[in-house]
C-alpha positions in Angstrom: -4.0 102.8 -17.0 -6.9 100.4 -16.8 -8.0 98.9 -13.4 -10.0 95.8 -13.7 -12.4 95.3 -10.8 -13.2 91.8 -10.0 -16.1 90.4 -7.9 -14.8 90.1 -4.8 -15.0 87.0 -2.4 -17.9 87.6 0.0 -16.8 84.4 2.2 -18.5 81.8 3.7 -18.5 79.7 1.0 -20.7 82.0 -1.2 -19.5 82.0 -4.7 -22.1 84.2 -6.9 -24.0 87.4 -6.1 -26.8 89.2 -8.3 -26.5 93.1 -9.2 -29.1 94.7 -7.6 -28.3 98.0 -8.5 -25.2 99.9 -10.6 -24.4 103.0 -8.7 -22.2 104.6 -11.4 -22.2 105.3 -15.1 -19.1 105.3 -17.5 -17.5 108.9 -17.0 -18.2 109.0 -13.6 -15.1 110.2 -11.1 -14.8 107.9 -7.7 -12.8 107.8 -4.7 -11.4 104.7 -3.4 -14.1 103.2 -0.9 -17.0 105.1 -2.9 -20.0 102.7 -3.3 -20.2 101.4 -6.9 -22.7 98.5 -7.1 -25.3 97.2 -5.0 -25.4 93.2 -4.7 -27.3 90.5 -2.9 -26.0 86.7 -1.9 -27.4 84.2 -0.2 -27.4 85.8 3.1 -27.7 89.7 2.5 -27.6 92.7 0.1 -24.3 95.0 0.5 -22.9 97.7 -1.2 -19.6 97.3 -2.8 -17.2 100.1 -2.6 -14.7 100.7 -5.4 -10.7 99.5 -4.4 -9.5 102.9 -6.2 -9.6 106.1 -6.9 -10.5 107.3 -10.8 -12.9 107.4 -13.4 -15.2 104.6 -14.7 -14.0 103.6 -18.0 -16.3 100.7 -18.5 -19.5 98.8 -16.8 -19.6 94.7 -17.6 -22.9 94.6 -15.2 -26.5 95.6 -15.2 -29.3 95.0 -12.6 -30.5 91.5 -12.5 -27.2 89.8 -13.7 -26.0 86.8 -11.7 -22.2 86.9 -11.5 -19.5 84.8 -10.4 -16.6 85.7 -7.8 -13.7 86.4 -10.2 -15.9 88.1 -12.9 -14.7 91.5 -13.9 -17.5 94.2 -13.2 -15.9 97.6 -14.4 -12.7 98.6 -15.7 -11.4 101.7 -14.3 -8.9 104.6 -15.6 -6.8 105.0 -12.8 -3.1 106.7 -11.8 -0.5 104.0 -12.5 0.6 104.0 -8.5 -3.1 103.6 -7.6 -3.4 100.6 -9.6 -0.1 99.0 -8.3 -1.7 99.9 -4.5 -4.6 97.9 -5.8 -2.6 95.1 -7.0 -0.8 94.9 -3.7 -4.0 94.4 -1.8 -5.2 91.8 -4.2 -2.3 90.0 -5.9 -2.3 88.7 -9.1 -2.9 84.9 -9.6 0.7 84.6 -11.4 2.6 86.3 -8.3 0.6 84.0 -6.1 1.3 80.7 -7.8 5.0 81.9 -7.9 5.5 82.4 -4.2 3.8 79.3 -3.6 6.0 77.3 -6.2 9.1 79.0 -4.5 7.5 77.6 -0.9 7.0 74.1 -1.8 10.6 73.8 -3.3 12.3 75.1 -0.3 11.4 72.3 2.2 11.4 70.0 -0.6 15.0 70.1 -0.7 15.8 70.6 2.9 13.9 67.0 3.1 15.8 65.4 0.3 19.0 66.4 2.5 17.8 64.9 5.4 17.0 61.6 4.2 18.8 58.7 5.2 21.0 57.1 2.3 18.8 53.9 2.2 15.7 55.6 2.5 17.1 57.5 -0.9 17.6 54.3 -2.6 14.3 53.0 -1.7 12.7 56.5 -2.9 14.6 56.5 -6.2 13.3 53.2 -6.6 9.9 53.6 -6.0 9.7 56.8 -8.0 11.0 54.9 -11.6 7.7 54.1 -12.8 6.0 57.5 -11.7 8.1 59.5 -14.4 5.0 60.4 -16.7 2.7 60.9 -14.1 5.6 63.4 -12.6 6.1 64.9 -15.7 1.9 65.6 -16.2 1.9 67.1 -12.5 4.7 69.6 -13.5 3.0 70.5 -16.3 -0.5 71.0 -14.5 1.5 73.4 -12.0 2.3 75.4 -14.5 -1.3 76.6 -15.0 -2.7 79.1 -12.2 -5.5 77.4 -10.0 -8.6 79.4 -10.4 -9.4 80.9 -6.8 -10.3 83.8 -4.8 -7.6 85.9 -3.5 -8.6 85.5 0.0 -8.3 81.6 -0.8 -5.1 82.2 -2.1 -3.9 83.8 1.2 -5.5 80.8 3.2 -3.6 78.6 1.4 -0.3 80.3 2.1 -0.8 80.7 5.8 -1.6 77.1 5.8 1.3 75.9 3.7 -0.9 74.8 1.4 -0.4 74.2 -2.6 -3.5 74.7 -4.2 -2.8 72.2 -6.8 -3.3 69.8 -4.8 -6.1 71.2 -3.5 -9.4 69.2 -4.9 -11.9 71.5 -6.1 -15.7 72.0 -5.2 -16.5 75.2 -6.6 -18.1 76.1 -10.1 -15.5 75.4 -12.9 -13.0 74.0 -11.1 -12.4 77.0 -8.7 -10.9 76.2 -5.3 -13.1 77.4 -2.5 -11.9 78.4 1.4 -13.6 75.3 2.3 -11.6 73.0 -0.1 -8.5 74.6 1.4 -9.6 74.0 5.3 -10.4 70.4 4.4 -7.2 69.7 3.0 -5.4 71.2 5.2 -7.1 69.4 8.0 -6.4 66.1 6.2 -2.9 66.5 6.3 -2.6 67.5 9.7 -4.3 64.2 10.8 -2.3 61.6 8.4 0.9 62.2 10.1 -0.6 61.6 13.8 -2.4 58.7 12.5 0.9 57.3 11.2 2.3 58.0 14.6 0.0 55.8 16.0 0.1 53.0 14.1 4.3 52.9 14.1 3.7 52.7 18.0 1.0 49.9 18.0 -1.9 51.6 18.8 -4.3 48.5 19.6 -7.8 49.9 19.6 -10.1 48.9 17.9 -10.9 51.2 14.6 -13.9 52.8 14.4 -16.7 51.5 12.3 -17.0 53.5 9.3 -20.2 55.4 8.6 -22.7 53.9 6.2 -22.2 55.1 2.8 -25.1 57.7 2.1 -27.0 56.8 -1.0 -27.0 60.3 -3.6 -31.1 61.6 -3.8 -32.6 60.5 -6.7 -32.8 63.1 -9.5 -35.9 64.9 -9.9 -37.7 63.6 -12.7 -37.8 66.1 -16.4 -40.6 68.7 -16.0 -43.6 68.1 -18.6 -44.1 71.1 -20.9 -46.4 72.8 -19.1 -47.5 75.0 -22.0 -49.8 72.3 -23.6 -52.4 73.2 -21.1 -52.1 76.9 -20.8 -50.0 80.1 -20.6 -47.0 80.0 -17.9 -44.1 82.3 -16.8 -40.6 81.6 -16.0 -39.2 83.6 -13.8 -35.3 83.3 -12.4 -34.7 81.5 -9.0 -32.9 84.7 -7.6 -30.3 84.7 -4.7 -31.9 84.5 -1.4 -34.8 82.2 -2.9 -32.5 80.1 -4.3 -30.6 80.1 -0.9 -33.5 78.7 0.8 -34.1 76.1 -1.5 -30.9 75.1 -1.1 -30.7 75.2 2.6 -34.2 73.6 2.6 -33.7 70.8 0.7 -30.3 70.1 2.9 -31.7 70.1 6.2 -34.2 67.7 5.2 -31.9 65.5 3.8 -29.5 66.0 6.8 -31.9 65.7 10.0 -34.7 63.5 10.9 -37.4 66.0 11.8 -40.2 65.5 14.4 -42.9 67.9 15.2 -44.0 68.2 19.2 -47.2 70.7 19.5 -49.1 72.2 22.6 -51.1 74.9 23.4 -49.8 78.0 26.0 -52.0 80.1 28.1 -50.9 83.3 27.7 -54.3 85.4 29.4 -52.2 87.2 31.9 -49.0 87.5 29.8 -50.8 89.6 27.4 -52.8 91.8 29.7 -49.0 92.3 31.1 -48.4 93.2 27.4 -50.6 95.9 26.7 -50.4 97.4 30.1 -46.5 97.9 29.5 -46.5 98.4 25.5 -47.0 102.2 26.2 -43.9 102.6 28.3 -42.0 100.1 26.0 -42.4 102.2 22.8 -41.4 105.1 24.8 -38.3 103.8 25.3 -38.1 103.4 21.2 -38.6 99.3 21.4 -41.7 97.2 20.5 -43.4 94.6 23.1 -44.6 91.6 21.4 -44.8 87.9 22.0 -41.3 87.0 20.2 -39.9 89.2 23.2 -41.0 86.6 25.9 -40.7 83.9 23.9 -36.4 84.6 23.2 -36.5 84.8 27.5 -38.5 81.8 27.6 -36.7 80.0 25.0 -33.1 80.7 26.7 -34.3 79.4 30.0 -35.9 75.8 28.4 -32.4 75.5 26.9 -30.2 75.9 29.7 -32.7 72.7 31.1 -32.4 70.9 28.4 -28.8 71.8 26.6 -29.3 68.6 24.0 -31.4 71.5 21.9 -29.1 73.8 21.8 -26.2 72.1 20.2 -25.6 70.4 16.9 -24.3 66.6 15.5 -21.0 66.2 14.4 -21.6 62.5 12.6 -18.0 62.6 11.2 -16.5 62.8 15.2 -19.4 60.9 16.5 -19.9 63.7 18.8 -22.9 66.4 20.2 -21.5 70.0 20.2 -23.6 71.3 23.4 -23.1 75.1 22.8 -22.8 77.1 26.2 -24.0 80.8 24.6 -27.4 81.5 23.5 -27.6 83.3 19.9 -31.2 83.0 18.6 -32.1 83.3 15.7 -35.7 84.9 14.4 -37.2 84.5 11.2 -38.1 87.8 9.6 -40.3 87.8 6.6 -39.3 90.0 3.8 -40.1 90.8 0.2 -36.6 88.7 -0.8 -37.9 85.8 1.1 -37.4 84.5 4.8 -34.3 85.5 6.5 -33.0 84.6 9.8 -30.8 87.3 11.5 -29.4 86.6 15.0 -29.7 87.9 18.4 -26.7 87.2 20.4 -26.5 86.2 24.0 -30.2 86.8 24.7 -29.7 85.3 28.4 -27.7 88.4 29.1 -30.3 90.8 27.8 -33.5 91.9 29.9 -37.0 92.6 28.3 -36.4 96.0 27.4 -32.6 95.4 25.4 -34.4 92.8 23.6 -37.4 95.0 22.7 -35.4 97.5 21.3 -33.1 95.3 19.5 -35.5 93.0 17.8 -37.8 95.7 15.5 -34.2 97.6 14.2 -32.6 94.1 13.6 -36.1 93.1 11.8 -36.3 96.7 10.1 -32.4 96.7 8.7 -33.1 92.9 7.6 -35.9 93.7 5.3 -34.5 96.8 3.8 -31.2 94.7 3.2 -28.9 96.5 5.7 -28.1 93.3 7.6 -24.5 91.9 7.4 -23.3 88.5 6.8 -22.1 88.3 10.3 -25.6 88.9 11.5 -27.4 86.1 10.2 -24.5 83.5 11.3 -23.7 81.4 14.4 -27.2 81.2 15.6 -27.9 78.0 18.3 -31.9 78.1 18.2 -34.5 79.6 15.8 -37.9 81.1 17.0 -40.3 81.7 13.9 -43.6 83.5 15.0 -46.8 83.5 12.0 -48.8 85.0 14.4 -49.2 88.0 13.3 -50.3 86.7 9.6 -52.0 83.7 10.6 -52.5 80.2 11.0 -53.1 77.3 13.7 -50.3 75.2 13.6 -47.3 74.6 11.0 -44.2 72.4 10.9 -41.2 74.7 11.4 -38.1 73.4 9.6 -34.8 73.2 11.7 -32.2 75.7 10.5 -29.3 73.4 10.0 -26.7 73.0 11.6 -29.0 73.5 14.9 -31.1 70.8 16.2 -34.3 72.6 17.0 -36.8 75.2 16.1 -39.7 76.8 18.2 -42.9 78.0 16.1 -45.5 80.1 17.1 -48.9 80.6 15.5 -51.8 82.6 16.3 -53.4 83.2 19.5 -57.3 82.6 19.6 -59.9 82.9 22.4 -61.1 79.3 23.3 -63.5 78.0 25.8 -61.1 76.5 28.4 -62.1 74.1 31.7 -60.3 75.5 35.2 -60.5 74.6 38.4 -62.3 76.7 41.3 -60.9 77.3 44.6 -63.5 75.2 45.9 -62.4 72.2 44.1 -65.1 72.1 41.6 -64.5 73.7 37.6 -65.8 76.3 35.3 -65.5 77.3 31.8 -64.2 80.4 30.9 -62.5 82.2 27.5 -58.6 81.9 27.4 -56.1 83.4 25.1 -54.3 80.4 23.7 -51.4 80.4 21.4 -50.0 77.0 19.6 -46.8 75.9 19.6 -44.7 74.0 17.7 -40.8 72.3 18.6 -39.5 70.8 15.7 -36.7 68.9 16.6 -33.7 66.5 15.6 -35.0 63.0 16.8 -31.3 62.0 16.6 -30.1 64.5 19.6 -33.8 64.5 21.2 -36.7 62.0 21.9 -40.5 62.9 21.9 -40.4 63.4 25.8 -36.8 65.3 25.8 -39.3 68.1 23.7 -42.7 67.5 25.5 -40.5 69.1 29.0 -39.0 71.4 27.0 -42.6 73.0 25.4 -43.9 72.5 29.3 -41.2 74.9 30.4 -42.2 77.1 27.5 -45.8 77.0 28.5 -45.0 77.4 32.6 -42.9 80.5 30.9 -46.1 82.1 29.3 -48.2 81.5 31.8 -48.0 84.5 34.0 -45.7 87.8 33.9 -44.5 86.2 37.3 -43.5 83.2 36.1 -41.5 84.7 32.7 -39.9 86.6 35.6 -38.8 83.8 37.7 -37.2 82.0 34.4 -35.4 85.0 33.8 
C-alpha cells in the first residue's frame, strides 16, 4: 500500500526547508532509517531518514525546492503493517482531532454538574444571545487545524484545543510557540482573577508603550532599465541571517566600544606552543585565548551574560557560559556554541573549536549545537579589517569582535622612569552591547579586562 512521507517538523519554530539533495530514486528499496533526503533549514543541514521500509514509488521534490512542514516529499510502497506502524508514530489529523474533542467534552460535562443552580440560570441567560456564535464555532471545530504532529502532541500534553489557538504560521498553521503562548495565557488568567477576588491593592503595572510597526520598504525600481541583472533566490541560511539581523537591530539599541590590546607576548607564547597543541590534534588561535578571557570578564560583569525580558521587566542573568563563535561558511555566517567554556582547558578548547568549525562548514552540525549561547565572539582577523561594528546575536546582549593584529609603534615606560618607542603587536577589540543593560563605562571595564588577560600568558593564566 502507499505511504505518504511528509516533511517532518524540525522544531524551534522552523516551518520550511530547502531540499539540498535527493539521495534515492524511484524504484529504490529502502530500509527504515536509511537517509533519503538532505535538507537545509534556517539553522543547519541535515539528512532525513525514511520512516518506513519499502520501495520508493514517487518523489515529489528536487534539489533547490523549498518545502513546508507537512508537504508530501515522496510516496513509498510498503506492507500494510509497516504503514500502520508509521501512522501510529505520526497520528493523522482526523484521529488527533477526535481525541482532542473527547478530551474537551469530558471536563465540560463534569463542570456542568458542579455548577450551582443560580449560576446555571445566570449562565443560561447569558448564553442565549450567543447561539449563532456557538453554531459557527461548532462548524469551525469540525475542520482539522493545520499543525505538525509534534505540535499536536504538545497541545494534548498541555490540554489545549488547537481550535482555540491563534495561528501565526503560514497558511493558518498553528506552531508550537502558539500552543505554548496560549497555554501560558490560560494559566495566568485564573491567577489574575484570584488576586482580584482577594482584593489585591497593588498598583497595576504600567503597560509597555505600544510599538509601531516598522515602515514598509518602498517598492524597488526596475533595475533592468540601467543594464543587465541577475536574480538569485534568498536561500535558507542567508534568509535566516537577514531575518535575525533585522530582528536584532530592531529590538536592541546597539552601542560599540572599541580599544586595542597588546598581544606581543601572547603571540610569542602561541607560536611557542602551537606545535605541541597540533600534536595533540588541536589548533591554538587567538580565538581560543579570547574564549577564556571573555569568560573571566563575564564573571566580573554578569549583565553582559544576560538577556532582557521586557514583558516581565526582568534581567535574566545566566550563570553558565556557553560561548558562540561565528564561523564563515560558503552558505553564510553560522554560530555554533561551545558549552561550559569556564570548565574547559586551553587544550580542550583548542581541540573542540576547530572540529566544531569543520563540521559547521561541512553542514554536519545539528540544531542543538547552535542553540543556547550566552555570548558571542566573532574574529575577522584571519580575513582582514581594522575595525567593524558587530551585531548582537539576539536574545543575547553583547558580542565581542576581534580584527587583524598589526605591528605598531608604541610608546612604553622604561625601568628608569623614561619612555621608549618600540614595535608591538596590537589587535583591535570591539564590544557591541545592549545599552539597556549596560553603559559605556561597563563596556570599557569589560574590554579592559580582556586587554589585561591578553597582555601576557601569565595574565591569561591568572584569570582562568
